C-alpha positions in Angstrom: 171.5 66.7 126.1 171.6 69.8 128.3 170.0 71.5 126.2 167.0 68.7 126.0 166.9 69.0 130.4 167.1 72.3 130.2 163.3 72.5 128.0 162.0 69.6 129.9 162.4 71.3 133.1 161.4 74.9 131.8 158.3 72.9 130.7 157.5 70.9 133.7 155.5 73.0 135.8 153.0 73.5 132.6 152.9 69.8 132.3 152.3 69.5 135.5 149.6 71.6 136.0 147.5 70.4 132.7 147.8 66.7 134.5 146.3 68.0 137.2 143.8 70.1 135.7 142.6 66.6 133.9 141.4 64.3 136.8 139.6 67.5 138.7 137.6 68.5 135.2 136.5 64.3 134.9 135.3 64.1 138.4 133.6 67.7 138.0 131.9 66.2 135.3 131.3 62.6 137.3 129.7 64.8 140.7 127.7 67.0 138.0 125.9 64.5 136.1 125.7 62.0 139.1 123.4 65.4 140.9 121.4 66.2 138.0 120.8 62.6 137.6 119.5 62.5 141.1 117.7 65.5 140.4 116.1 64.4 137.7 114.9 61.0 139.2 112.6 62.6 142.0 110.7 65.0 139.3 107.5 63.7 140.3 108.1 63.8 143.7 109.1 67.7 143.2 106.5 68.1 140.9 103.7 66.8 143.8 105.6 69.5 146.1 105.4 72.3 143.6 101.8 72.1 143.1 101.0 71.5 146.5 102.1 74.7 146.9 100.6 76.1 144.0 97.4 75.1 145.7 98.4 76.4 148.8 98.8 79.9 147.5 99.5 81.4 150.7 100.5 85.5 150.7 103.5 86.8 152.5 103.9 86.0 156.0 100.8 83.7 155.9 102.6 80.6 154.2 102.2 78.1 156.7 101.1 75.0 155.3 104.2 76.0 152.1 106.9 76.4 154.8 106.2 73.7 156.9 105.9 71.3 153.9 109.5 72.8 152.2 111.0 71.9 156.1 109.7 68.5 156.4 110.8 67.5 153.0 114.8 69.0 153.7 113.9 67.0 157.7 113.1 63.6 155.9 116.7 64.4 154.0 118.9 64.6 157.1 118.7 68.5 157.2 118.9 70.2 160.6 115.5 73.0 160.4 116.1 76.2 162.4 112.5 77.7 161.8 110.8 80.8 162.8 114.4 82.8 162.2 114.9 86.6 162.4 111.3 87.0 164.0 109.6 85.2 161.1 107.7 82.5 162.0 107.5 80.7 158.1 111.4 81.5 157.8 114.2 78.5 158.5 117.6 77.8 157.6 118.1 74.1 156.9 121.6 73.1 157.5 123.7 70.0 156.5 127.4 69.4 156.8 130.3 71.2 158.6 133.5 73.3 157.7 134.0 75.7 154.4 133.0 76.5 152.4 129.3 77.1 153.1 126.9 77.9 150.0 123.3 79.0 151.1 120.4 78.4 148.8 117.5 80.8 148.6 114.2 79.4 148.2 110.5 81.5 148.6 107.5 80.2 148.5 104.6 83.1 148.9 102.2 83.9 146.8 100.2 87.5 145.2 96.5 88.0 146.6 93.8 88.9 143.6 95.3 86.9 141.1 93.9 83.1 141.5 93.9 81.0 138.3 93.2 77.4 136.8 96.1 76.2 134.6 93.7 76.9 132.1 94.8 79.1 128.8 92.3 81.3 129.1 91.3 83.6 132.4 89.5 81.6 134.8 89.6 82.1 138.9 90.2 79.2 140.9 87.7 80.2 143.6 90.1 81.3 146.2 91.9 85.2 146.4 95.8 84.7 145.6 97.9 82.7 142.6 101.5 82.3 142.1 101.8 84.4 139.5 105.6 85.1 140.1 106.2 81.0 140.5 107.5 81.4 144.2 105.9 78.0 144.3 108.5 76.6 141.8 111.1 78.5 143.6 111.5 77.2 146.8 111.4 73.7 145.6 114.1 73.7 143.1 116.3 75.1 145.8 115.2 72.6 148.1 116.4 70.2 145.3 119.3 71.6 144.8 119.8 71.7 148.9 119.2 67.9 148.6 121.2 67.0 145.8 124.4 68.7 147.5 123.5 67.4 150.7 123.8 63.3 148.9 127.3 64.7 148.2 128.4 65.9 151.1 127.3 62.4 152.8 129.1 60.6 150.3 132.4 62.6 151.4 132.3 63.3 147.3 132.7 66.9 148.4 133.1 68.9 151.6 131.7 71.6 153.3 128.0 73.3 154.3 125.2 73.3 152.3 122.6 75.8 153.8 118.6 76.1 152.5 117.1 79.5 153.1 113.2 79.4 153.5 112.6 83.3 152.6 109.1 84.4 153.2 106.8 87.4 151.8 109.6 88.6 149.1 106.7 90.0 147.2 106.5 93.6 149.4 107.3 91.8 152.8 111.0 92.1 152.5 111.7 88.9 154.4 115.5 88.8 153.4 116.3 92.1 155.2 115.6 91.0 158.3 117.5 87.7 157.5 120.3 89.7 156.6 119.9 92.3 159.3 119.7 89.0 161.8 123.2 88.3 160.8 121.9 84.8 159.6 124.2 85.0 156.2 127.3 85.7 158.7 130.2 83.4 157.8 128.6 82.4 154.5 130.7 82.2 151.4 128.6 82.5 148.7 124.4 82.5 148.1 122.7 81.5 145.1 119.1 82.3 144.4 117.1 81.4 141.2 113.9 83.0 139.8 111.1 81.8 137.7 110.9 83.4 134.1 109.9 83.4 130.5 113.5 82.5 128.9 116.7 81.1 130.2 119.4 83.6 131.3 121.7 84.2 134.3 120.9 87.5 136.2 122.9 89.9 134.9 121.0 93.2 135.3 120.1 94.8 138.4 117.5 95.3 140.2 115.1 98.8 141.4 115.6 99.5 145.1 112.5 100.1 146.8 110.6 101.4 150.1 107.2 101.2 150.6 105.0 102.4 153.3 101.0 102.7 154.4 99.7 106.2 154.7 96.8 106.1 157.2 95.0 109.3 157.1 92.6 109.7 160.3 89.8 112.5 160.4 86.2 113.0 161.9 83.1 110.8 160.7 79.5 112.9 160.4 76.2 112.6 157.9 77.4 112.9 154.7 74.6 114.8 153.7 72.9 115.8 156.9 75.8 117.5 158.7 78.8 117.3 156.2 80.3 120.3 157.9 81.2 118.7 161.0 83.3 116.0 159.3 86.6 116.0 157.9 87.1 113.2 155.3 90.0 110.8 155.8 89.6 109.5 152.4 89.7 113.1 150.9 93.4 113.3 152.5 94.1 110.5 150.4 93.3 111.5 147.3 94.7 114.7 147.9 98.2 112.7 148.7 97.5 110.8 145.6 97.1 114.2 143.7 100.4 115.4 145.0 102.2 112.8 144.1 101.2 112.5 140.9 102.2 116.0 140.1 105.4 115.1 141.9 106.4 113.0 138.9 107.2 115.4 136.7 109.7 116.3 139.1 112.2 113.7 140.1 114.3 111.2 137.7 112.6 109.7 135.1 113.8 106.1 136.2 111.9 106.3 139.3 108.7 104.2 139.7 106.0 105.1 142.1 102.4 103.3 142.4 100.0 102.7 144.8 96.7 101.1 145.8 93.4 102.5 148.1 93.8 99.8 150.8 90.7 101.3 152.8 88.6 104.0 151.7 86.1 104.2 154.1 83.0 101.8 154.1 79.8 103.8 153.0 79.2 106.9 150.8 76.5 108.6 153.4 79.3 108.4 155.9 82.3 110.8 155.9 85.1 108.0 156.8 87.2 108.9 159.4 89.9 106.5 158.1 91.3 105.9 155.2 94.5 104.1 154.1 96.8 104.1 150.7 99.9 101.6 150.3 103.2 103.4 148.5 105.4 101.6 146.5 109.0 103.9 145.8 111.5 102.7 143.6 115.2 103.7 141.6 117.9 101.8 140.7 119.8 103.8 143.1 118.9 103.2 147.2 119.8 107.0 148.2 117.5 108.5 145.8 115.0 106.3 146.6 115.2 107.3 150.5 114.9 110.9 148.7 112.0 110.2 146.7 110.3 108.8 149.6 110.8 111.8 152.0 109.1 113.9 149.1 106.3 111.4 149.3 105.8 111.6 153.0 105.8 115.8 152.6 103.1 115.1 150.2 101.2 113.0 152.8 101.8 115.8 155.6 100.4 118.4 153.4 97.3 116.4 152.3 96.6 116.0 155.9 96.8 120.0 156.6 95.0 120.9 153.7 92.3 118.6 154.1 92.1 118.7 158.3 93.2 115.3 159.0 96.1 113.6 160.3 98.5 112.1 158.5 101.1 108.5 159.6 102.7 106.6 158.3 104.1 102.4 158.9 107.4 101.3 156.7 106.1 98.3 155.2 109.6 97.2 153.4 112.5 98.2 152.0 115.0 96.7 149.8 118.7 97.4 147.9 119.7 97.1 144.7 121.3 94.1 143.8 125.2 93.6 143.2 126.1 91.7 140.3 128.9 89.5 140.5 130.6 88.4 137.0 132.6 85.7 137.9 130.1 83.9 139.6 127.5 84.3 136.7 130.2 83.3 134.3 130.3 80.4 136.0 126.6 79.5 136.7 126.4 80.3 132.6 128.4 77.6 131.9 126.1 75.3 133.5 123.2 76.9 132.6 123.9 75.8 129.0 125.6 72.3 130.3 122.0 71.7 131.6 120.0 73.4 128.5 116.2 74.3 128.4 113.0 73.2 128.1 111.8 71.8 125.1 107.4 71.7 124.5 106.2 68.8 123.6 103.1 68.8 120.8 100.3 69.6 123.3 102.5 72.3 125.4 103.1 74.1 122.1 99.5 74.2 121.6 99.1 75.2 125.1 101.6 77.7 124.7 100.0 79.1 121.2 96.8 79.6 123.2 98.6 81.6 126.2 100.5 84.0 124.0 96.9 84.5 121.6 95.6 86.2 125.2 98.6 88.9 125.5 98.0 92.1 125.1 100.8 92.6 122.5 102.0 90.0 120.0 104.6 87.9 121.5 108.1 88.7 120.5 109.6 85.2 121.3 108.6 82.1 119.7 107.5 79.0 121.4 111.0 77.8 120.7 112.7 80.5 123.1 112.4 77.9 126.3 114.6 75.3 124.7 117.8 78.4 124.4 119.9 79.7 126.6 120.6 83.6 126.3 124.2 84.4 125.9 125.5 86.2 129.2 125.2 89.9 128.8 125.0 92.5 131.5 122.3 95.3 130.8 123.1 98.5 132.6 119.5 99.7 133.2 118.4 97.9 136.6 115.0 96.1 134.9 111.8 96.7 136.2 111.4 95.2 139.6 112.8 95.1 142.8 114.1 92.1 145.3 114.6 91.5 148.6 118.1 89.6 147.3 119.5 92.7 146.8 119.8 93.1 150.5 121.9 89.8 150.2 123.7 90.8 148.0 125.4 93.3 149.9 126.0 91.0 152.3 127.8 88.4 150.4 128.5 87.2 147.0 125.6 86.1 145.0 124.6 85.0 141.5 121.1 84.2 140.2 119.5 83.0 136.7 116.2 82.5 135.4 114.4 79.6 133.3 111.4 79.1 131.0 108.9 77.9 133.6 106.1 80.6 131.8 105.4 80.4 128.3 107.7 82.6 126.3 106.4 87.0 126.6 104.5 85.8 129.7 104.6 88.8 131.9 105.2 87.8 135.9 102.7 88.9 138.1 99.3 88.0 135.3 97.1 85.2 135.2 99.2 83.2 132.5 102.1 82.7 134.5 99.9 81.3 137.2 98.7 79.0 134.9 101.8 77.8 133.6 103.4 77.9 136.4 100.9 74.8 137.5 101.7 72.7 134.5 104.8 70.6 133.7 105.8 73.7 131.4 106.7 75.0 135.0 108.1 71.6 136.6 110.5 71.6 133.9 111.5 74.9 133.8 112.1 74.4 137.8 113.9 71.4 137.3 116.2 73.4 135.3 117.0 75.5 137.9 117.8 73.1 140.5 120.3 71.6 138.2 122.0 74.7 137.3 122.0 75.5 141.2 123.6 72.4 142.0 126.0 72.5 139.4 127.2 75.9 140.2 127.6 74.7 143.9 129.4 71.9 142.7 132.2 74.4 141.0 131.9 76.5 144.1 132.9 73.1 146.2 135.6 71.5 144.3 137.4 75.1 143.3 137.9 77.7 146.2 139.5 79.6 143.8 136.3 80.3 142.1 135.3 81.2 145.7 138.1 83.8 146.3 138.0 85.9 142.7 133.8 86.5 143.5 134.7 87.7 147.1 137.5 90.2 145.2 134.5 91.1 142.8 132.2 91.7 145.6 134.1 94.0 147.3 135.2 95.6 144.4 131.6 96.6 144.0 130.2 97.2 147.2 132.9 99.7 147.7 133.2 101.6 151.0 129.4 101.9 151.6 128.2 100.3 155.0 124.5 98.5 154.6 122.1 99.8 156.6 118.3 98.3 155.9 116.3 100.4 153.8 113.2 99.6 156.5 115.3 100.7 159.5 114.8 98.8 162.5 110.9 98.0 162.5 110.1 93.9 163.2 108.7 92.1 160.3 105.3 93.3 158.9 103.7 90.3 159.3 100.2 91.4 159.0 101.1 93.7 155.9 98.3 91.4 153.5 95.8 92.1 155.8 
């Protein structure tokens, strides 16, 4: 008998622990089912909101109607909205609840210039300049839908804590989230959750390229290009000389570097020596310190070009973003919820549409149409991918996790007319709903299991190390007119 009692006492803690886990798991599943069902039940409403923003197609810091629509949607659902934060008229923070934990959901809504497109699977301009070629019309709405689903659970006292939806303008080059971080608006928040439209379903375990951008402006002297060219000093010559020097620089910088530019002003008439010209540069590299160093060399090229052409040069920093810190504990948590949610199964009509889209690619599509229904396994990539994001700066402020979902036809590249087209159809909407559900389910885990937040914090501190965050764009105010 004594031996039996000893055995019982030895195993009792484990038995009690298991007994406590089962009700908790049941509660988790119940709340997740409820949140997912709530999001799905408002499919038509969220689709309508996303398509309105798709049609607005407002570029960075000009997203007046898009931001107002998301703010109204959140206000109508009980959120308190603080608008025009951090010096950005279209930025906002919507809040519901009180106390810990505090979960932030990031929302974007800016379009890209020069990418107008209808929903047709052939290149057809929609009659305006900009288009949602990166799917931010879906991004902001999915984040809003997630926030509303969590708000309802807090309101019904099924979970406790605070939910915040951050309206983040001008991700495409304007570095909107950097100003939110710099203003301290993420202070006191436990976890940030985000997502991004894409051509497959995967939790983000690939970093991003750090980025520093600027507009270089050359000032010369006007003159008649034929009658008295010797009296002029061409600002355009300064731009072209700079571009030539930067292109020669490419041989002598780390191969992971990406430098690209567009001439935004090259003069007005061929018979007038232009006294003003401007070129807009991006410098990217996986490491933030390398970006700063290479950017300084680009500045040297601008100064040398000005000296050689008899012009003067100055520049304005437009944006600057950090690389993205990854958080495996959060990624593993989100992976389970993405697998629980599942991908998008195309209808027969969508398969036909998708094949037409894929036929327009410059290279044959590597992924089949059915890839949209699959979930990629969680896999950490060693490279930093091909893009940059201001989410990187958020990831240096607090533990951050994100995913992408198949809102475009598999194989579709971002910043393409094909992305704009699919994003305006149910293919885009259904991928958006996958993202909203996955983020909500992940947030529920964090509200119910604070130990997951502790694990995420430990990983965050380890990844950040001793680095003291400093915005790469310095102390400049938001570049509200950078798209002008």
